[in-house]
C-alpha positions as a Markdown table, in Angstrom:
| # | Residue | x | y | z |
|---|---|---|---|---|
| 1 | Unk | 78.2 | 18.1 | 136.1 |
| 2 | Unk | 79.1 | 21.1 | 134.0 |
| 3 | Unk | 77.3 | 21.9 | 130.8 |
| 4 | Unk | 80.4 | 21.1 | 128.7 |
| 5 | Unk | 80.8 | 17.7 | 130.4 |
| 6 | Unk | 77.1 | 16.9 | 129.7 |
| 7 | Unk | 77.6 | 17.9 | 126.1 |
| 8 | Unk | 80.7 | 15.7 | 125.8 |
| 9 | Unk | 78.9 | 12.8 | 127.5 |
| 10 | Unk | 76.0 | 13.2 | 125.1 |
| 11 | Unk | 78.3 | 13.3 | 122.1 |
| 12 | Unk | 80.1 | 10.2 | 123.2 |
| 13 | Unk | 76.8 | 8.4 | 123.7 |
| 14 | Unk | 75.7 | 9.5 | 120.2 |
| 15 | Unk | 79.0 | 8.2 | 118.7 |
| 16 | Unk | 78.5 | 4.9 | 120.5 |
| 17 | Unk | 75.0 | 4.5 | 119.2 |
| 18 | Unk | 76.2 | 5.4 | 115.7 |
| 19 | Unk | 78.9 | 2.7 | 115.9 |
| 20 | Unk | 76.4 | 0.1 | 117.0 |
| 21 | Unk | 74.2 | 1.0 | 114.0 |
| 22 | Unk | 77.2 | 0.7 | 111.7 |
| 23 | Unk | 78.0 | -2.7 | 113.2 |
| 24 | Unk | 74.4 | -3.8 | 112.6 |
| 25 | Unk | 74.7 | -2.7 | 108.9 |
| 26 | Unk | 77.9 | -4.6 | 108.4 |
| 27 | Unk | 76.7 | -7.8 | 110.0 |
| 28 | Unk | 73.4 | -7.8 | 108.0 |
| 29 | Unk | 75.3 | -7.1 | 104.7 |
| 30 | Unk | 77.6 | -10.0 | 105.4 |
| 31 | Unk | 74.7 | -12.3 | 106.2 |
| 32 | Unk | 72.8 | -11.3 | 103.0 |
| 33 | Unk | 75.7 | -11.6 | 100.6 |
| 34 | Unk | 76.8 | -15.0 | 101.9 |
| 35 | Unk | 73.4 | -16.7 | 101.6 |
| 36 | Unk | 70.6 | -17.0 | 99.2 |
| 37 | Unk | 68.8 | -14.2 | 101.0 |
| 38 | Unk | 70.2 | -11.6 | 98.5 |
| 39 | Unk | 67.3 | -12.0 | 96.0 |
| 40 | Unk | 64.8 | -11.8 | 98.9 |
| 41 | Unk | 66.5 | -8.6 | 100.1 |
| 42 | Unk | 66.3 | -7.0 | 96.7 |
| 43 | Unk | 62.6 | -7.7 | 96.6 |
| 44 | Unk | 62.3 | -6.3 | 100.1 |
| 45 | Unk | 64.2 | -3.2 | 99.0 |
| 46 | Unk | 61.7 | -2.3 | 96.3 |
| 47 | Unk | 59.2 | -1.5 | 99.1 |
| 48 | Unk | 61.5 | 1.2 | 100.5 |
| 49 | Unk | 62.8 | 3.0 | 97.4 |
| 50 | Unk | 63.3 | 6.3 | 99.3 |
| 51 | Unk | 65.8 | 4.8 | 101.8 |
| 52 | Unk | 69.5 | 4.3 | 101.5 |
| 53 | Unk | 71.1 | 0.9 | 101.4 |
| 54 | Unk | 72.3 | 1.4 | 105.0 |
| 55 | Unk | 68.9 | 2.3 | 106.2 |
| 56 | Unk | 67.3 | -0.6 | 104.4 |
| 57 | Unk | 69.7 | -2.9 | 106.2 |
| 58 | Unk | 69.0 | -1.3 | 109.5 |
| 59 | Unk | 65.2 | -1.7 | 109.0 |
| 60 | Unk | 65.6 | -5.3 | 107.9 |
| 61 | Unk | 67.8 | -6.1 | 110.8 |
| 62 | Unk | 65.5 | -4.6 | 113.4 |
| 63 | Unk | 62.1 | -5.4 | 111.9 |
| 64 | Unk | 62.3 | -7.9 | 109.0 |
| 65 | Unk | 58.5 | -7.9 | 108.5 |
| 66 | Unk | 58.3 | -4.1 | 108.0 |
| 67 | Unk | 56.4 | -3.0 | 104.9 |
| 68 | Unk | 56.1 | 0.8 | 105.3 |
| 69 | Unk | 57.9 | 3.0 | 107.7 |
| 70 | Unk | 57.6 | 6.6 | 108.7 |
| 71 | Unk | 58.4 | 8.8 | 111.7 |
| 72 | Unk | 56.0 | 9.5 | 114.5 |
| 73 | Unk | 54.8 | 12.9 | 113.2 |
| 74 | Unk | 54.5 | 11.6 | 109.6 |
| 75 | Unk | 52.1 | 8.9 | 110.8 |
| 76 | Unk | 50.1 | 11.5 | 112.6 |
| 77 | Unk | 49.9 | 13.5 | 109.3 |
| 78 | Unk | 48.7 | 10.3 | 107.6 |
| 79 | Unk | 45.9 | 9.9 | 110.1 |
| 80 | Unk | 47.5 | 7.1 | 112.1 |
| 81 | Unk | 49.1 | 7.0 | 115.5 |
| 82 | Unk | 51.8 | 4.8 | 116.9 |
| 83 | Unk | 50.6 | 2.5 | 119.6 |
| 84 | Unk | 51.9 | 3.2 | 123.1 |
| 85 | Unk | 54.9 | 1.0 | 124.0 |
| 86 | Unk | 56.0 | 0.2 | 120.4 |
| 87 | Unk | 59.7 | 0.0 | 119.9 |
| 88 | Unk | 61.0 | 2.2 | 117.2 |
| 89 | Unk | 63.3 | 1.3 | 114.3 |
| 90 | Unk | 66.6 | 3.3 | 114.4 |
| 91 | Unk | 67.9 | 4.6 | 111.1 |
| 92 | Unk | 70.3 | 7.3 | 110.0 |
| 93 | Unk | 69.0 | 10.6 | 108.8 |
| 94 | Unk | 70.5 | 13.5 | 106.9 |
| 95 | Unk | 70.7 | 17.1 | 107.9 |
| 96 | Unk | 73.1 | 20.0 | 107.5 |
| 97 | Unk | 74.0 | 22.9 | 109.6 |
| 98 | Unk | 75.9 | 26.1 | 109.0 |
| 99 | Unk | 79.1 | 26.8 | 110.8 |
| 100 | Unk | 81.3 | 29.9 | 110.7 |
| 101 | Unk | 85.0 | 29.6 | 110.1 |
| 102 | Unk | 87.6 | 32.3 | 110.5 |
| 103 | Unk | 90.5 | 32.3 | 108.1 |
| 104 | Unk | 93.6 | 32.5 | 110.2 |
| 105 | Unk | 95.5 | 34.5 | 107.6 |
| 106 | Unk | 93.0 | 37.2 | 106.8 |
| 107 | Unk | 90.7 | 37.0 | 109.8 |
| 108 | Unk | 87.7 | 36.9 | 107.5 |
| 109 | Unk | 84.7 | 34.8 | 108.5 |
| 110 | Unk | 83.2 | 32.4 | 106.0 |
| 111 | Unk | 80.1 | 30.4 | 106.5 |
| 112 | Unk | 79.9 | 26.8 | 105.3 |
| 113 | Unk | 77.5 | 23.9 | 105.6 |
| 114 | Unk | 78.4 | 20.6 | 107.1 |
| 115 | Unk | 76.5 | 17.4 | 106.8 |
| 116 | Unk | 75.2 | 15.6 | 109.9 |
| 117 | Unk | 73.7 | 12.2 | 110.2 |
| 118 | Unk | 71.5 | 12.0 | 113.2 |
| 119 | Unk | 69.9 | 8.8 | 114.5 |
| 120 | Unk | 66.2 | 8.9 | 113.8 |
| 121 | Unk | 63.3 | 6.6 | 114.9 |
| 122 | Unk | 60.7 | 5.3 | 112.5 |
| 123 | Unk | 57.8 | 2.9 | 112.9 |
| 124 | Unk | 56.3 | 0.3 | 110.7 |
| 125 | Unk | 52.6 | 0.7 | 109.7 |
| 126 | Unk | 51.9 | -2.5 | 111.7 |
| 127 | Unk | 52.9 | -0.5 | 114.8 |
| 128 | Unk | 50.2 | 2.0 | 114.2 |
| 129 | Unk | 46.4 | 2.3 | 114.4 |
| 130 | Unk | 44.0 | 4.6 | 112.5 |
| 131 | Unk | 43.2 | 7.8 | 114.3 |
| 132 | Unk | 39.7 | 7.6 | 115.5 |
| 133 | Unk | 39.6 | 11.2 | 116.9 |
| 134 | Unk | 37.8 | 13.7 | 114.6 |
């Protein structure tokens, strides 16, 4: 398999995973707004003030009992480690990257930033244990 074929295959898988996450968000939002769970969700959301609505819905859909989430490395910084075999919670991140564009009329190159939204994995505090290594 050529390098470009692998890259295309990987990009297609990434788009498929992103579409699955978006479907999860949509389904959870419909469930919440059509039931009396809306007030409970708003209470839940106060625990995750730094996360977007979409990410809150993803966390709730995948792990309703979550109380505090962070990435693997962040838990290590906080003196905790994720237990082996724990299944992560998939959320959407934000990043940007620079790309160079060439103006077809002038031939000048201009650099611009484009937003990317990678799929990230976080874990709830209940999936971690304190680090006992000193």
